[in-house]
N, C-alpha and C positions, 0 to 999 in steps of 0.2 A: 504492500500500500504507500502510496505517495500523497502529499498535500499539492492542491492547487489553488494559486492564488489569483482568485478572479477580481481584475482591477475593472473600474468603473468605466465604461465605455462611453463615446462622445455621442451614441446613438442618430448621430448624424444631422445634429440639430446646431453644432457649433456651440455647444455650451463649456462654461469652466468648471461649474460644479452644479450639484443638483442637491436637493433636500428629500432625505429619506421620508416618505410618507405613510407607509403600511409595508411590514415583512409579510410576506405569503407562507414563509417557511421558518422553522425554528432548529437552533442546534442539536443535532441527532436524526434529524429528517433526511432519509433518503428520496434523490431527485434524480430526473431525468434531464437528458439534453432538452432545451426550448420552453421547460418548467419554470413559472414566473418566479422569480426570487422575492421581487417586492416593486412597489410602485414609487417612483421618484417625481419630485417637482422640477420642472426645469424653467427656463425663462418663459416658456410660451404654454407648456399644458404637463399634464400627468401622464408620465410614460410608464410601461412595463418593463422590467429589465430580466430577461429571461436568462438561465443557466446555459453556458454552452458545452458542459459535460455532465455525464452520469456519475454520481458518487452519495456519498452522506455529508451535509453540513457540520463543518468542524467549526467555525467560527462565523459570526456576523460582526462587521468591526463598527455598526453606528446604532443609533436608537430612532425611533420617530422623531422629525425635528431636527435633527442632524445634518449640516452641510458636508458634502464628500466630494474632495476634487476630482475632477476627470484623471484618470490613471492612479488613482491612489486606490489602496487594495479595499475591494469593497465586501466579499466575502472570502472565506478559506473553504474549500471542499476537498474531503478525502476520496482518492480515485483509485482504484485497483491499479496495479504496475501494468497490466496489457492495456489501460487507458491512456497511458502517457504521450500516445500519438494524438492526442484530441488538440484542438487549438490552442494555440500559445495565449498568455492572457492579453487581454485587449489592453490596447494603448491607445494615446492620442493619436490620430493620424498624423503621417508625416505631410510637409508642407504640400508633396505633389499628390496626396491621397484625400479625398472628402473635403477639401477646403479651397474651393473656386479662388480664394481671394489670397492665397497664400505665396502664388507664384508670381504676383503683381510685379513687374519689371520695375527696376531702379532706372530713373534718366539716364540717357546713353552718356550724354556729356557731364558727367560728375567731373568736376575742377578738382584738382589736387589738392587745393585748399580744404575743400569740405572733406577729401580724404585723411588730411594731415589732423582735422579738428576729429576725426572718429565718428562722424555721421554718417552710418550706413556701414562702418567697418566691421569686419569679422573673419573666419577663417580664410585664407587665400586659396584658391583652388589651381595656382601657378605650380609647377614643378620648380626644384631648387635651382635650376640653369636658367628662370626667367626674370624678368626685372621682378623689383619689390614695388614697385608704384602700378603694377596690375594687380589690383584686389578685387576679389569677387565679393560684391554685397552678400550681406549676412541674410538668408533667409530665415524671416520672422515666425516663429510658431505661434498663432492667435486666431480665434476662431471668428467668423465672419461677425458674429455680435460683439466683439471686442475691438474690430477694427471699422465699424461702422462708429463707434463711440469714440475711437481715437482719430475718425475723419472728421466728425463733428467739433471734436475739440482741438484741431490743428496740430496733434501730436505725430511725430514720428515716430514708427512702432521700434525701427532700429534703435533708436537710443534709448527703448525702455528695458529695466532689468526685469525679466520673466522671473514669477516665481514658481510657478506650475511645473508638472513632470517636463522634464526634459528642457527646461527653459521656457515654457511655454507662457505666453503673455497674457494676463486678466486683465479684466475691467477694473479691478482694485490695482493692479499695476499702473494704469494708466493714469488714474485718478491719484496713485501715490506719486508717480513720475511729476506731474503737475504741482502737487504740493510742496516737494523737495525742490523744483525749479524755483516755485516762488519764494520758500525762504532761503534759496542760495542767492537770489538777484536781491533780496533786501538789504544784502550785506550791511554795512552798518548805520542803515537808514535809522533815525530816531524813532522810536515806537510813539505811534499818536495815542493820546490818552484816553482819546473816545470809542477806540477802537473795540467792538465786541471782544469777548474771551473766546479763545479755540475751545473745540471740544474736550481737548486735553485737559484745561484748565478751568473751563467752566465749571462753578461748583454744581454738586449732584441735587436735585431735586428734596426738600424736606420730606422726611418720611412721615407716611401718615396710613392709617388703618383703610382708608378710603381711596388709595392709589394702588393701581393694577400695573406691575411691568410684566410685559410680554416679549420674547424675542421679537425681532423683525425678520420675518421669514417667508419664503414662498413669493406668490404673484406679489403682495403688497411690497417685499422689498426690491423686486424689480421695477414694480411702478416707480417707485421712490427713486431707484437710481435713473431710470429712463427720463422722469421729469428733470431732476437736476442737469442731467447731461443736455437736454432739449434747452434749457432756459438759459443754462449758463454758455452754451456754444451758438445758436442759433439767435442772431437779431430778429424778435419779432415786429411784424408791424400788421395792425387790427385796425380792420375797417368793418362798419355797421351798415345794415340797410333795415327799413321798415317795408315789407312788401304786401301790397294788397293782395288778398288772399280770395277776395270774392269769386274768381272764377276757379280758383282752385276748389275751394269747397263744393262749388257746382259740379267739377269736373268728376272729383272723388265720387258724388251722390251718383253721376251718370254712369259710372264705370262699374260701380255695385249695384246698380240697377239693371244693367246689361247682363251682367254674370247671374243673378238671380232668375232674369228671365229665361236665360241659355240652361238653368236647372243647375247651375253649379253653386256648391255649398261652401261658399267662402267670400271674404271682404277684404279689400284692401285698406291699409292705412294710408296716411299722406307721404309716410316713408318712401315707397316705391318714386312718386312724383318726384321727392327730393333727390334720389340717387339719378333718375332719369334727366332731370335738370342739370344736376352738377356734370354728369358724363357729356352732354352735350355742349356744355359751356368749357370743358377742358379741351376740347377739339379746337377751338377757337382760341383758348389761351393756354398753348403747349409749355409755358413756364410752369404752369401748376400742374402739372404733369409731368414734373422733372425731379432732376435729383443734382445737387451742388456737390462735386468732389475738391474741396479746397488742396487736398495733398497732391492730387493727380492734377489739378488746376483745368477742368474739364466738367462741362453738363451733359448729363444723359436726359434724353427728352424720351419717355415711353409711348409707345404704340398702345398698347391695352391699357384701357381705363379701369386698374383694380382698385375698386372703393372699399376702403375700411370702414367697418360700421361698429362703433363703440357701444359695447352690450355690459351693463351693470349685472354683476353676478355677486351671491353671498360671499366669495372668495375674492372678488376686487371686479378690476375693470378688464374685459378682453377685448380683443379688437380683429374679429375673422375678417377675411377678405372676400369682398364679392369680384370674382375675377371674369374679365370680359363683358364689365357692365354693358359698353356701347352695343352687345349684341342682344340684348334682353329686352322682352316687353315689359311692360309695366307689371303684369301677372307674375311672368317668369321672376323679375327683382323680387315680386312679394314673397312668392314661394321659397326662393332662393335664401333671402335673408331671414326669413322664420324659421327656415331649418338650420341654418347656421348658428342663430341667436338660442336655438333650443339646446344644440350640442354644448355650446359654451356654457350655458347655465347647469347643463347636467356633468360638465367637467369632460365629455368624450370627444372633444374638437381636437382635430389633428395639428400638428405644428404646420403643415402643409396649408391648412386652410386659413392660418394665420399669417402666411407670409406674402412676401412678393407685394405687398400695397404700393399704389402711388398717389394716393389721395384718399383723407379721412373725413368721414362726416360724424359728428357727435350731436344726436337729438336729445338735448336736456330738456326740452318742451314735454317730454314724456313724464317728467317728474314735476313739471309747474313752472321751470324755469323760463327767464324770459331772455335776459340778453348774457353773454358770457364772454370769456377770452379764452378760445380754446389755444391750446400748446401743441405746437407740430410735432410730430411722431420722426424724426430723421430715420432714414433719409430723405423723407418727402419733404415737399417744398410748401406746403400749405393745408390747412386742416379747414372744414366749414361746421360751425356749429347752429343749430336752428332751435328756437323758442317754441312755446306755446301758442298757437294762434287764439287770439283773444279779440272781443270787440272793442273797439277803441273810435273817441271822436277824433274825427279828422276833418280837415276843410275840402269841400267839393264844391269849386265854382265861387268861393268865398263864402261858402255858408257852410255851418257845422252839420257832420253826418256821421253816422255811425257806422263802420266798416269791420269785416274780421281781417286783423293785422297777423303776418306772421314775421317775427323778428330773425333777424340773419346776423352773422357774424363770422368773417374770414380772415383767420391769421396766416401770414406767409412770412417766407424767410427773406428778409430786405435785403441779404448779399445777392439775390438773384431776381427779386420782384420789386418793382417801383410803384411808387404811387400810381401812376398812370396805369399800369396795369392791373394794378387791384381795381381802378375805376373801370375799366375795360369788363374784365372778368365777372364783377359785380352787376354792371348794368347789363350784361348778358343774362345771367343767373336770374336776377329778377324779371326782367321780361318774359322769361320762359313761365315762370313761377306765376306771373300775372297773366299770361296767355297759354294755360297748359295744351292747349287745341294742336299747337304747333309740335309738343311731344308726343301727341296720341296717335300716329298713323299707323302703328302695329297693331296686327289683329289680338284680341282678347282671348 
């Protein structure tokens, strides 16, 4: 008999660590290949971790709620000597495996000064007889999620010291690198008396029998990190409109009546109209369906309009993605969005269904919200927020009138999108919502 150290695999999501949610086995249990050992929570969803071998569980290395790094020992399994040919312990993918961002080339015209300063420095691939000036840039091990954070913060991953297995750079490493750079650049500058204390020196809150302290884990931990990364790396510009929803209310009533007359037991909400209008507006304002890469100094304009839909769940906010929304009818959007929302609330949504978004919609009107300032989800360039339709008094031909008003807010990345661009996009979106017949050409 021999021991097999099963290390937490990447499970194809580019994660740095995962939180153990539930163990499905105990020490002493006999297991077979592909039997689920545990459920773990990643950046995006709950994932089952199966065993790659047959044997007996000898040790489980964490308890529910613990964070386990990718590549760290996850479980120890006793296997028969005949089974030693089974797959080797999983480890983080190499730069050429499973990480489409890992082999991004360094600029070809790297200057000698850059190489001397250590940027992009790494082991040389040149032989002993070749010039020392020819230095092969170091390939950095990092997940796509980490690379997106670094990209948004303008950090060169080659300059970050990785703390993960094999020198893998994690998102915490990126933030630590920024903190260290800020500390060193401060030099001997005098401290400002009014500066707030750092987390390390801030006094702990007073103990109280009414205070409950819980670990920051799982989805809430990831949401917190994502919000900080977005707010500190993307300069937001937000604009607002109040849309006359008179025709929109009538159009929804007409569509639902048509569905009832056709014998179809379904009704659509306002959301499909909002998605359809955004999808059309994105076609006329391509910067809003794009991504800015400061490190690569390029802008990617996307063809598909993959619209993320913010869904509130008991565990926190999920954003499943309605892919190729431009090819969907109103009823098709309604059916697909409801199915995605149900899977998000039931925690059965896959990571693929939450990936590749190009624009996001948040509908805070569903819980009575009026106006908000939506926060962009990098690497996207914009997000739209819709409030609750309410009757408001407005001026019509210099006389007061009551109309249903839909509040609209759009936040955009000001590095890519100017105020004039925002005006064009909002005008197009408003016109579509105020005259919805323009987006109702498809069959129901």
